[in-house]
C-alpha positions in Angstrom: -26.4 -4.0 -17.5 -26.9 -7.5 -18.8 -25.3 -10.6 -17.5 -22.1 -11.7 -19.2 -20.6 -15.2 -19.3 -16.9 -15.8 -18.3 -15.6 -15.9 -21.9 -17.1 -12.5 -22.6 -15.5 -10.8 -19.7 -12.1 -8.9 -19.7 -10.7 -7.5 -16.5 -7.9 -5.0 -17.3 -6.1 -2.7 -15.0 -4.8 0.8 -16.0 -1.3 1.3 -14.7 1.3 4.1 -15.1 3.0 7.1 -13.5 0.9 9.7 -11.8 -0.5 12.2 -14.4 0.2 10.0 -17.4 -3.4 9.9 -18.5 -5.0 6.8 -17.0 -8.2 8.4 -15.9 -8.6 10.3 -19.1 -8.2 7.1 -21.0 -10.8 5.4 -18.9 -13.2 8.3 -19.6 -12.5 8.0 -23.3 -13.4 4.3 -23.1 -16.6 5.1 -21.3 -17.5 7.7 -23.9 -16.8 5.6 -27.0 -18.8 2.7 -25.4 -21.8 4.9 -24.9 -21.8 5.0 -21.1 -21.7 8.8 -21.1 -22.9 11.3 -23.7 -19.8 13.4 -23.3 -16.4 12.6 -21.7 -15.7 14.1 -18.3 -12.7 16.2 -17.5 -10.4 15.9 -14.5 -10.2 19.7 -14.1 -14.0 19.8 -14.0 -14.2 17.0 -11.5 -16.7 15.2 -13.8 -14.9 11.9 -14.6 -16.5 8.6 -13.7 -13.5 7.2 -11.8 -12.2 10.2 -9.8 -15.5 10.6 -7.9 -14.5 11.3 -4.3 -14.2 14.9 -2.9 -10.5 14.5 -2.3 -9.9 13.3 -5.9 -12.0 16.1 -7.3 -10.2 18.7 -5.2 -6.7 17.4 -5.8 -7.3 16.3 -9.4 -5.5 13.0 -8.9 -6.7 9.4 -8.4 -6.5 8.3 -4.8 -8.4 5.0 -4.9 -9.0 2.3 -7.5 -12.3 2.6 -9.4 -14.1 0.1 -11.5 -15.5 1.3 -14.8 -17.3 -1.6 -16.6 -17.8 -0.8 -20.3 -19.7 -2.9 -22.9 -17.9 -3.3 -26.2 -18.8 -5.5 -29.1 -20.9 -7.8 -26.9 -18.1 -8.1 -24.4 -17.8 -6.6 -20.9 -14.5 -4.9 -20.1 -14.0 -4.2 -16.4 -11.6 -1.3 -16.4 -9.7 -0.8 -13.1 -8.4 2.7 -13.0 -5.6 2.9 -10.4 -3.7 5.8 -8.8 -0.3 6.6 -10.2 1.2 8.2 -7.1 3.3 5.9 -5.0 1.5 6.8 -1.8 -1.5 4.8 -3.0 0.4 1.6 -3.9 -2.0 -0.5 -1.8 -4.9 0.4 -4.1 -2.9 -0.7 -7.1 -2.1 -4.1 -5.5 -5.8 -4.6 -4.8 -6.6 -4.0 -8.4 -3.8 -6.3 -9.6 -5.1 -9.2 -7.5 -8.3 -9.4 -9.6 -7.0 -8.2 -13.0 -6.4 -10.6 -15.9 -4.5 -8.1 -18.1 -2.9 -4.6 -17.9 -2.8 -1.5 -20.0 0.4 0.4 -19.1 -0.2 4.0 -20.0 2.8 6.1 -21.0 2.6 9.8 -21.5 4.3 10.6 -24.9 5.2 14.0 -23.4 6.9 12.7 -20.3 8.1 9.4 -21.7 9.1 6.3 -19.6 8.9 7.3 -15.9 9.4 5.6 -12.6 5.7 4.7 -12.5 6.1 3.0 -15.9 8.9 0.8 -14.5 6.9 0.0 -11.4 3.9 -0.9 -13.5 6.1 -3.3 -15.5 7.5 -4.9 -12.2 3.9 -5.4 -10.9 2.9 -7.1 -14.2 5.9 -9.4 -13.8 5.0 -10.1 -10.2 1.4 -11.0 -11.0 2.2 -12.6 -14.4 -0.2 -10.4 -16.2 -0.2 -9.9 -20.0 0.1 -6.3 -20.9 -0.3 -3.7 -23.6 1.5 -0.3 -23.7 -0.6 2.7 -24.7 1.3 5.8 -25.5 -1.0 8.8 -25.1 -0.6 12.5 -25.9 0.0 11.7 -29.6 -2.2 14.8 -30.4 0.8 17.0 -29.2 3.0 17.6 -32.2 6.2 17.9 -30.2 5.8 14.4 -28.8 8.1 11.8 -30.4 6.5 8.3 -30.7 9.7 6.8 -32.0 11.7 8.2 -29.0 9.2 6.7 -26.5 9.3 3.4 -28.4 13.1 3.4 -28.4 13.1 4.0 -24.6 10.7 1.1 -24.1 12.9 -1.2 -26.1 16.0 -0.1 -24.1 14.2 -0.6 -20.8 12.2 -3.8 -21.5 13.9 -5.5 -24.4 12.9 -7.1 -27.7 9.5 -8.1 -26.3 8.2 -4.7 -27.3 6.2 -4.9 -30.5 4.5 -1.8 -32.0 1.0 -2.6 -33.3 0.3 0.8 -34.7 2.0 4.2 -35.2 0.6 7.7 -35.3 -0.1 9.4 -38.6 0.5 13.2 -38.4 -0.2 16.0 -40.8 -0.1 19.8 -40.2 1.0 19.3 -36.6 -2.1 17.3 -35.8 -2.9 13.6 -35.2 -4.6 12.7 -38.5 -4.8 8.9 -38.1 -2.8 5.8 -37.5 -0.9 3.1 -39.4 -1.7 -0.6 -38.6 1.6 -2.4 -38.4 0.1 -5.9 -38.8 -1.9 -4.9 -41.9 0.6 -2.4 -43.1 -2.3 0.0 -43.9 -3.0 3.6 -43.0 -6.3 4.9 -41.6 -7.3 8.6 -41.5 -9.7 9.9 -38.9 -12.9 11.3 -40.3 -15.2 12.2 -37.4 -15.4 9.2 -35.2 -14.6 6.9 -38.2 -11.2 5.8 -39.6 -11.0 5.5 -43.3 -8.3 3.4 -45.1 -5.7 5.1 -47.3 -2.2 4.7 -48.6 0.7 4.7 -46.2 2.6 8.0 -46.6 6.1 7.7 -48.1 7.7 9.3 -45.1 6.3 6.5 -42.8 7.2 3.5 -45.0 10.7 2.9 -43.6 9.6 3.0 -40.0 6.5 0.8 -40.8 8.7 -1.8 -42.5 11.1 -1.7 -39.5 8.3 -2.2 -37.0 6.6 -4.9 -39.1 9.9 -6.8 -39.4 10.3 -6.7 -35.6 6.8 -7.9 -35.1 7.3 -10.8 -37.6 10.4 -11.9 -35.8 8.5 -12.0 -32.6 5.7 -14.0 -34.3 8.2 -16.4 -35.8 9.6 -17.2 -32.4 6.2 -18.4 -31.1 6.7 -21.9 -32.7 9.2 -24.0 -34.5 7.0 -24.2 -37.6 6.7 -20.4 -37.8 10.4 -20.0 -37.3 11.2 -22.4 -40.2 8.8 -20.6 -42.4 10.2 -17.2 -41.5 13.8 -18.3 -42.1 12.8 -19.7 -45.5 11.3 -16.4 -46.5 7.7 -17.4 -46.2 5.1 -14.8 -45.0 2.3 -15.2 -42.5 -1.4 -14.6 -43.1 -3.1 -12.0 -40.9 -5.1 -14.7 -39.2 -1.9 -16.6 -38.3 -0.3 -13.4 -37.0 -3.2 -12.6 -34.8 -3.5 -16.1 -33.4 0.2 -16.2 -32.7 0.1 -12.7 -31.2 -2.8 -13.6 -28.9 -0.9 -16.6 -27.5 2.4 -14.6 -27.2 0.7 -11.8 -25.4 -0.8 -14.2 -22.9 2.6 -15.8 -22.1 4.3 -12.4 -22.1 6.7 -13.0 -25.0 5.1 -10.1 -27.0 4.2 -6.8 -25.4 2.1 -4.7 -27.9 2.5 -1.0 -28.1 -0.4 1.2 -29.3 -0.8 4.9 -29.4 -3.4 7.7 -29.5 -4.9 10.4 -27.3 -7.2 9.9 -24.4 -8.3 13.6 -24.5 -9.1 13.4 -28.2 -10.4 9.8 -28.0 -8.0 8.8 -30.8 -6.6 5.3 -30.8 -9.0 4.2 -28.0 -11.4 2.5 -30.4 -8.5 0.3 -31.6 -7.4 -0.3 -28.0 -10.8 -1.5 -27.0 -10.9 -3.8 -30.0 -7.5 -5.3 -29.1 -8.4 -5.8 -25.4 -11.3 -8.0 -26.6 -9.1 -9.8 -29.2 -5.9 -10.2 -27.3 -6.5 -9.9 -23.5 -7.4 -13.3 -21.9 -10.7 -13.9 -20.2 -10.5 -15.2 -16.6 -11.2 -18.8 -17.6 -7.7 -18.8 -19.2 -6.1 -18.2 -15.9 -5.4 -20.6 -13.0 -6.8 -19.9 -9.6 -6.8 -22.2 -6.5 -7.6 -22.0 -2.8 -7.7 -24.3 0.2 -10.7 -26.1 1.5 -10.8 -25.1 5.2 -12.5 -28.4 6.1 -10.3 -30.9 4.3 -7.2 -28.8 3.8 -7.3 -30.0 0.1 -6.5 -27.7 -2.8 -9.6 -26.3 -4.5 -9.0 -25.7 -8.2 -11.4 -22.9 -8.9 -10.0 -21.8 -12.2 -13.0 -19.5 -12.8 -15.2 -22.6 -13.7 -18.9 -21.8 -13.5 -19.6 -25.5 -12.9 -17.8 -25.6 -9.6 -19.2 -24.4 -6.2 -19.5 -20.7 -6.0 -16.6 -18.7 -4.4 -15.8 -15.0 -4.4 -12.8 -12.9 -3.2 -13.3 -9.5 -1.6 -10.6 -7.3 -3.1 -11.7 -3.9 -1.9 -14.0 -2.2 0.6 -15.7 1.2 0.2 -17.0 2.7 3.4 -17.9 6.1 2.2 -20.3 8.3 4.3 -21.9 9.5 1.1 -22.3 6.4 -1.1 -22.5 3.7 1.6 -20.7 0.5 2.4 -19.8 -1.8 -0.5 -17.6 -4.9 -0.6 -16.1 -5.3 -4.1 -15.8 -8.9 -5.1 -14.4 -11.1 -8.0 -16.3 -14.3 -8.6 -13.6 -17.1 -8.8 -15.9 -20.0 -9.4 -19.6 -20.8 -10.0 -22.4 -18.2 -10.5 -23.3 -15.9 -7.6 -26.9 -14.7 -7.6 -28.9 -12.1 -5.7 -30.3 -13.6 -2.4 -27.7 -16.4 -2.4 -26.5 -17.6 1.1 -22.7 -17.1 1.4 -20.3 -18.2 4.1 -17.3 -16.1 5.3 -14.6 -18.5 6.5 -12.7 -15.8 8.5 -15.7 -15.0 10.7 -17.6 -18.3 10.4 -20.8 -16.4 9.5 -23.4 -17.2 7.0 -25.3 -14.3 5.4 -27.8 -13.5 2.7 -26.4 -11.4 -0.1 -29.6 -9.6 -0.8 -29.0 -7.4 -3.8 -26.0 -7.8 -6.1 -24.5 -4.8 -7.8 -22.1 -3.7 -10.5 -20.2 -0.5 -9.5 -19.3 2.1 -12.2 -17.3 4.7 -10.3 -19.7 5.6 -7.4 -22.8 4.5 -9.2 -24.3 1.1 -8.3 -26.4 -0.8 -10.8 -28.4 -3.9 -9.6 -27.8 -7.2 -11.5 -29.4 -10.6 -11.0 -26.2 -12.6 -11.1 -22.5 -12.6 -11.8 -20.5 -15.4 -13.5 -17.1 -16.6 -12.6 -14.5 -14.0 -13.6 -16.8 -11.0 -13.2 -16.5 -8.1 -10.8 -19.4 -6.9 -8.6 -20.3 -5.5 -5.2 -22.3 -6.5 -2.1 -23.9 -3.8 -0.1 -24.1 -3.3 3.7 -22.1 -6.4 4.7 -20.1 -4.6 7.4 -18.7 -7.8 8.8 -17.0 -8.7 5.5 -13.5 -7.3 5.2 -11.0 -6.8 2.3 -9.2 -10.1 1.7 -12.0 -12.3 2.9 -13.2 -15.3 0.8 -16.9 -15.9 0.4 -18.1 -19.5 -0.4 -20.7 -22.0 0.7 -20.7 -23.6 4.1 -20.5 -27.0 2.5 -17.4 -25.9 0.5 -15.5 -23.4 2.8 -12.7 -22.2 0.6 -9.9 -19.7 1.5 -7.9 -17.8 -1.1 -4.6 -16.2 -0.3 -4.9 -12.5 0.5 -3.3 -9.9 -1.8 0.2 -8.8 -1.1 0.0 -5.3 0.3 2.9 -2.9 1.1 3.7 -2.1 4.7 3.2 1.6 5.7 6.3 3.1 7.3 5.6 6.8 7.3 4.4 7.7 10.8 2.9 10.8 12.5 1.7 11.6 16.0 -1.8 12.9 16.2 -4.0 14.7 18.7 -7.6 15.8 18.5 -8.3 19.5 18.0 -11.3 19.1 20.3 -10.8 16.6 23.2 -14.4 15.5 23.0 -13.9 14.2 19.5 -11.6 11.2 20.4 -14.4 8.6 20.1 -15.6 10.1 16.8 -12.1 10.2 15.4 -11.5 6.5 16.4 -14.7 5.4 14.7 -13.8 7.4 11.5 -10.3 5.9 11.5 -11.7 2.4 11.7 -13.9 3.1 8.6 -11.0 4.5 6.7 -8.7 1.6 7.7 -11.5 -0.8 6.5 -11.2 0.8 3.1 -7.5 1.4 3.0 -5.4 -1.5 4.1 -2.2 0.5 4.1 -3.5 3.0 6.7 -2.8 2.0 10.3 -3.5 3.6 13.6 -2.4 2.6 17.1 -1.9 3.7 20.6 1.7 3.8 21.8 1.1 3.4 25.5 4.7 3.3 26.4 5.3 6.8 25.0 1.8 8.1 25.6 1.1 9.0 22.0 -1.4 8.1 19.3 0.2 7.3 15.9 -1.0 7.0 12.3 0.9 5.1 9.6 0.7 5.6 5.9 2.6 5.1 2.6 3.9 8.7 2.6 3.3 12.3 3.5 0.6 12.8 0.9 -1.3 9.7 2.0 -1.4 10.9 5.6 -2.3 14.4 4.5 -5.3 13.1 2.6 -6.3 10.9 5.6 -6.3 14.0 7.8 -8.4 15.9 5.2 -10.9 13.1 4.9 -11.4 13.0 8.6 -12.3 16.6 8.6 -14.4 16.9 5.5 -16.2 13.5 5.5 -16.4 12.7 9.2 -16.2 16.2 10.8 -13.4 14.9 13.0 -10.4 17.3 13.1 -6.9 16.2 14.1 -3.5 17.9 14.3 -0.3 16.0 13.5 3.3 16.4 14.5 6.6 14.6 14.5 6.2 11.3 16.5 7.9 11.0 19.9 11.0 8.7 19.6 10.6 5.5 21.6 13.7 6.1 23.8 14.4 4.0 26.8 16.2 4.8 30.0 18.7 2.6 31.7 21.7 2.7 34.0 25.4 2.2 33.5 26.7 2.1 37.1 25.6 1.0 40.6 24.0 2.9 43.4 22.9 2.4 47.0 20.1 4.6 48.2 17.3 4.8 50.7 14.0 6.6 50.9 11.7 7.1 53.9 8.1 8.0 53.2 6.5 9.4 56.3 3.2 11.3 56.5 1.0 12.2 59.4 -2.6 13.5 58.6 -4.5 12.6 61.8 -5.5 9.1 62.7 -3.4 6.5 60.9 -0.4 8.0 59.1 1.8 6.7 56.3 5.2 5.1 56.8 7.4 3.2 54.5 11.2 3.0 54.6 13.4 1.1 52.1 17.1 0.7 51.4 17.9 -0.6 47.9 20.8 -1.3 45.6 20.5 -0.7 41.9 22.7 -1.9 39.0 22.5 -3.1 35.4 20.6 -6.3 34.9 22.0 -7.2 31.5 18.5 -8.0 30.2 16.0 -6.1 28.0 13.3 -6.5 30.7 12.3 -3.4 32.6 13.6 -4.7 35.9 14.7 -7.7 38.0 13.7 -7.6 41.6 15.5 -9.4 44.5 15.3 -9.1 48.3 18.0 -9.7 50.9 16.2 -8.4 54.0 17.4 -9.9 57.2 15.6 -10.0 60.5 12.3 -8.8 59.3 13.3 -5.1 58.9 10.7 -5.0 56.2 8.0 -7.6 56.6 7.5 -10.1 53.8 3.9 -9.0 53.1 5.3 -5.6 51.9 7.7 -7.1 49.4 5.0 -7.2 46.6 4.2 -3.5 47.3 7.9 -2.7 46.9 8.0 -4.5 43.6 4.9 -2.6 42.5 6.7 0.7 43.3 9.6 -0.4 41.1 7.3 -1.4 38.3 5.6 2.0 38.5 8.9 3.8 38.4 9.9 1.9 35.3 6.9 3.2 33.4 8.3 6.8 33.3 11.9 7.2 34.0 13.3 10.2 36.0 15.8 11.3 33.3 13.4 12.2 30.5 10.1 10.5 31.2 10.7 7.4 29.1 10.2 3.7 30.1 13.1 2.2 32.0 14.8 -1.1 31.1 17.7 -3.3 32.3 17.6 -2.5 36.0 18.4 -5.0 38.8 16.8 -3.7 42.1 17.7 -5.3 45.4 15.8 -4.5 48.6 18.2 -5.2 51.5 17.0 -3.2 54.4 14.4 -0.7 55.7 12.0 -0.2 58.6 8.3 -0.2 59.3 5.7 1.1 61.7 3.3 -1.4 63.3 0.3 1.0 62.8 1.2 3.4 60.0 2.9 1.1 57.5 0.8 -0.1 54.6 1.2 -1.5 51.1 0.6 1.9 49.6 3.2 3.6 51.8 5.9 1.0 50.8 4.9 1.3 47.2 5.4 5.1 47.3 8.7 4.7 49.2 10.0 2.1 46.6 9.0 4.3 43.7 10.8 7.4 45.0 13.8 5.3 46.0 13.9 3.9 42.5 13.9 7.4 40.9 16.7 8.5 43.2 18.7 5.4 42.6 18.4 5.5 38.9 19.8 9.1 38.7 22.7 8.2 41.0 23.5 5.1 38.9 24.4 7.1 35.8 21.1 7.1 33.9 21.4 7.3 30.1 19.0 7.3 27.2 18.9 4.4 24.8 17.6 5.0 21.2 16.0 2.4 19.0 18.0 1.2 16.0 16.4 -0.5 13.0 17.7 -2.8 10.2 16.9 -0.8 7.0 16.7 -2.3 3.5 16.8 0.2 0.6 16.2 -1.2 -2.9 17.5 1.1 -5.7 18.9 0.9 -9.2 22.7 0.8 -9.4 22.9 4.5 -10.5 21.6 5.7 -7.2 23.7 3.7 -4.8 26.3 6.4 -4.1 23.6 9.1 -3.3 21.7 6.7 -1.0 24.7 5.5 0.9 25.9 9.1 1.3 22.5 10.1 2.7 22.5 7.1 5.1 25.9 8.2 6.5 24.6 11.6 7.2 21.7 10.0 9.1 24.2 8.1 11.4 23.6 4.9 9.5 26.1 2.0 9.2 26.0 0.2 5.9 26.2 -3.6 6.5 26.3 -4.8 2.9 24.6 -4.9 -0.5 22.8 -7.7 -2.4 21.8 -7.7 -6.0 18.1 -8.5 -6.6 16.1 -8.3 -9.9 18.4 -5.9 -11.5 18.6 -3.6 -8.5 20.7 -3.4 -5.3 19.4 -4.0 -1.8 21.4 -1.9 0.6 21.3 -3.1 4.2 22.1 -0.6 7.0 21.6 -0.2 10.7 20.3 3.2 11.5 18.7 5.1 14.4 14.9 5.0 13.9 14.6 8.7 14.7 16.7 9.5 11.6 14.1 7.9 9.3 11.5 10.6 9.9 10.6 11.9 6.4 12.8 9.3 4.7 10.0 8.2 2.3 9.8 11.6 0.7 13.6 12.1 0.6 14.2 8.6 -1.0 11.6 9.2 -3.7 13.1 12.6 -4.5 16.7 11.2 -4.5 15.8 8.3 -6.8 13.1 9.8 -9.0 10.6 7.5 -7.3 12.6 4.3 -8.1 13.7 3.5 -4.6 11.8 1.5 -1.9 12.6 0.8 1.7 11.6 -1.4 4.6 12.8 -1.8 8.1 12.4 -3.8 11.3 13.5 -3.2 14.9 17.1 -4.3 15.6 18.2 -3.2 19.0 18.6 -0.3 21.5 21.9 1.5 22.0 23.1 4.5 24.0 22.1 7.8 22.3 24.8 10.4 21.5 25.2 13.2 24.1 23.6 15.8 21.9 20.5 13.7 21.3 20.2 12.9 25.0 20.6 16.6 25.9 17.8 17.7 23.6 15.4 14.9 24.9 16.2 15.8 28.6 15.7 19.5 27.9 12.4 18.9 26.2 11.2 16.9 29.2 12.3 19.6 31.7 10.4 22.2 29.6 7.3 20.0 29.7 7.5 19.6 33.4 8.0 23.3 33.9 5.0 24.1 31.7 2.9 21.6 33.7 3.9 23.2 37.0 3.1 26.7 35.7 -0.4 25.5 34.6 -1.0 24.3 38.2 
């Protein structure tokens, strides 16, 4: 692939609901541009962008793929993104480097939740966009209905650029709304002909809407429009290009990705109307001077690049995908990673097309490429020169809230699983794994059940590391509500020196969230001072696993006030054991109870779903604290037990048709209801019994 200058590069992201036809459209673009001799099919697993084993097996896009196509002496970097909400992180990575968006809408399914999310993302990132309504080769599909729905949803910005021409239940051609001309498909060509009578009224209606939008782009145009003057095609296209860039006009085009119809026109319009990177602002911070560095995709400025994605695939290798934000980056250049403080030689420079890497000598500002085998470079890093160490803001990625507990199927695979998870987490910034030491469990976090299911499948198929998952253990805590006064004497004789430790202690609530507060009131040396630290160690050990249900203990005030010792047999270990056993006894006599964690939950939904969501929260023991309008939706705030949020991601999506989002943060601990405590205690007793039987 040849080197392209900044003005000849277009970076467009394909957005839309899962299954709307994004990957098929990307394949049609590749075919028409001559990349492939025949278009691949999703069901055959032969598409360029869906190239991993999981994508082929499931026939869905899981990660963002870059498909650069060459069109009319321009390079269009097509970013094909997943449509399923579990892979929202991949979409955000693509959005961080895109300069324009194609929102794909299935004419068969119409405007869906994914369409609305795509629009919201474009608004968030201030991206110009074009709607492409596909499936126009299906006779039952109504272009006008989809267009009406887009107008209702997104307003008068919607401007149809073409409309389908149908004959004998087939897609025979299209009508250009700007030129008011019809074109009939003949092979891969489109031949001009008269507009059919049955399409004239709609054509005039769409043209009038477009002319109104063009008129509003300037005072001069508005005066001419109101005086009855018409615009030339050149004036219309110039005005449209400017209006698309600022978002005041959103073109709508139509066709069929499967039949490669309308895609030729779409590629032409991407070149004509989508901005190149040098029309967009981009700034970072100079790490040395703390001054703003205005990169703005200027090739004359010092070279900088942003790492927007990492691929750590065991089959295709390790690649860091970059966007050049200033200067010209060449093979063998020396680059500097501000995060690590390391300088390194790039070596070879690549352009990725799906999972195929093509070597290139250089990349100009605005272009997308890849570095190989730079394992120290992470997603979100900025690469620059050491003399001009620039840092760009990282992309905004969603927080994963869906959690599962995991265990290795084979105990000897723990290290292998940990290494595999590290590689997957390097690729997927919305996958997290951690060790919950307090509750003795290993946890994985993802964006939803499907996300974690695919992680589990990848571990097995790609890394030969098998895990089993189950519902995570709730992070209960144990505390006391009353006071107790107990003693414990630890005495053991085994020949030679024995073991002797005797403590008398009082226990009560401390009123704090710390595990314990320790005091001593020993009089007369009943317990020597040198054993006080051992007593405290015993209390600390007892707090790690409470006697009620095996959970960490909090909020206990322990006071050592008496005891006894043996001049020969007493030791630090004996007093530690005595204190730990005394602690367990004292906790049970002081009215031990379980505390459950509560979180402050925020659910963002359209108004029409408020009743269903609040009703569901009430069933989950949630308390609604209030509602706040935001961007045309409502944010419901509720305090809810964390254990009631298991599986909530799937339920909320089902309840709201994918239009609801949620987030939460820890709020407090409060006493669990009796039935919840009983189940937790019974489960702990069963576990202890099973352990005793094994012994």
